[in-house]
C-alpha positions in Angstrom: -29.5 -40.7 -59.9 -29.0 -44.6 -60.7 -29.2 -44.9 -57.4 -32.7 -43.2 -57.1 -33.8 -45.1 -60.2 -32.7 -48.6 -58.6 -34.2 -47.7 -55.1 -37.6 -46.7 -56.7 -37.7 -49.9 -59.0 -38.1 -47.7 -61.9 -41.1 -45.8 -60.9 -41.3 -42.2 -61.1 -41.0 -40.6 -57.5 -40.5 -37.0 -57.9 -40.1 -36.3 -54.2 -37.0 -38.4 -54.3 -35.9 -37.5 -57.8 -35.6 -33.6 -57.5 -33.5 -33.0 -54.5 -31.0 -35.1 -56.5 -31.4 -33.4 -59.7 -31.2 -29.9 -57.9 -28.2 -30.9 -55.6 -26.2 -33.2 -57.8 -26.7 -32.1 -61.6 -27.2 -28.5 -61.1 -30.8 -28.8 -62.5 -29.7 -30.0 -66.0 -32.4 -32.3 -67.1 -35.6 -32.7 -69.7 -38.1 -34.8 -68.6 -40.2 -36.3 -71.7 -43.0 -38.4 -71.6 -44.2 -41.5 -74.0 -47.7 -43.2 -73.8 -49.2 -46.2 -75.4 -51.9 -43.7 -76.9 -49.6 -41.0 -78.4 -47.1 -42.0 -81.3 -44.8 -38.9 -80.6 -43.0 -38.2 -77.2 -43.6 -34.7 -75.7 -41.2 -32.3 -73.4 -43.1 -32.5 -70.4 -40.5 -30.0 -68.0 -37.1 -28.8 -68.6 -34.6 -27.7 -65.5 -33.4 -24.3 -65.1 -29.5 -25.5 -65.3 -29.4 -26.0 -69.4 -27.4 -23.2 -71.3 -29.5 -20.1 -72.0 -30.4 -20.7 -75.6 -31.4 -24.2 -74.5 -33.4 -23.1 -71.5 -35.0 -20.4 -73.4 -36.5 -22.6 -76.3 -37.3 -25.8 -74.4 -39.0 -24.0 -71.7 -41.1 -22.9 -74.7 -41.8 -26.5 -76.1 -43.1 -27.9 -73.1 -46.3 -30.0 -74.8 -44.9 -30.2 -78.2 -42.9 -33.3 -79.6 -39.2 -33.9 -78.8 -38.6 -33.4 -82.6 -40.2 -30.1 -82.6 -36.9 -28.5 -81.3 -35.7 -25.4 -83.2 -32.8 -27.5 -84.4 -35.4 -30.1 -85.9 -32.1 -32.3 -87.0 -30.8 -32.5 -83.5 -34.6 -33.3 -82.2 -34.9 -36.1 -84.6 -31.5 -37.4 -83.7 -32.3 -36.8 -79.6 -36.0 -38.5 -80.0 -34.1 -41.8 -81.9 -32.2 -42.2 -78.8 -35.0 -41.6 -76.6 -37.2 -44.2 -78.4 -34.3 -46.8 -77.9 -33.9 -46.1 -74.4 -37.8 -46.9 -74.1 -37.6 -49.9 -76.0 -34.6 -51.3 -73.9 -36.1 -50.1 -70.4 -32.6 -49.6 -68.9 -30.6 -47.0 -68.2 -28.4 -45.1 -71.0 -25.2 -43.3 -70.3 -23.3 -41.5 -73.0 -21.1 -38.8 -74.1 -22.4 -36.0 -76.4 -20.5 -33.9 -78.9 -23.3 -32.2 -80.8 -23.5 -28.7 -82.7 -26.8 -27.0 -82.6 -28.5 -24.0 -84.3 -30.5 -22.6 -81.7 -32.8 -19.5 -83.4 -31.3 -16.1 -83.3 -27.8 -17.9 -82.0 -25.1 -19.3 -84.5 -24.1 -22.8 -84.7 -22.8 -23.8 -81.1 -21.0 -26.8 -79.8 -22.2 -28.4 -77.2 -20.3 -31.5 -75.1 -21.9 -33.1 -72.4 -22.3 -36.4 -70.6 -25.9 -37.2 -70.3 -27.7 -40.1 -68.3 -31.3 -40.9 -69.5 -33.3 -43.1 -67.2 -36.8 -44.7 -68.0 -39.4 -44.5 -65.2 -42.9 -46.0 -65.0 -45.5 -43.3 -65.1 -49.0 -42.9 -64.6 -51.4 -44.7 -67.3 -48.7 -46.8 -68.7 -47.0 -43.7 -69.8 -42.8 -43.5 -70.1 -41.2 -41.0 -68.4 -37.4 -40.4 -69.3 -35.3 -38.0 -66.9 -32.4 -37.3 -69.3 -29.7 -35.5 -67.0 -26.5 -34.2 -68.2 -23.2 -32.6 -66.7 -21.2 -30.3 -69.3 -18.2 -31.8 -69.8 -15.8 -29.9 -72.4 -13.0 -32.5 -72.5 -15.5 -35.1 -74.9 -14.4 -35.0 -78.2 -16.4 -37.2 -80.4 -15.3 -35.6 -83.8 -14.3 -37.8 -86.3 -10.3 -36.7 -87.5 -9.4 -36.5 -91.1 -7.5 -38.7 -92.7 
């Protein structure tokens, strides 16, 4: 994915991005759009390779603010992270160890490696491609003293 971002010089090219996301990342992605005319970032599309609860709820959130995910605290946290990537204009790779509460499900732990790539979209927009790979070995929890 970093290679595609570099080759396109940060311009969003769906024809070049889609095959990599499908083949290498098992379609685990969220595409977010930020525009100067709108303060809120919105979900633009969601890949079908996410966990069942995430796919179910996020696919119904297309066009809504990132913060308005069913787990509002998680949505606010991820929106802050996305804003930092937009401000830097650089890709960001991080490990995530989050506990998320999806409606009709108990709280669940999700551990994954996340790559967020900022692309230039149309009309001065920024598109964030947020790709992830599940990694159960990630453990970022603070151990009690």
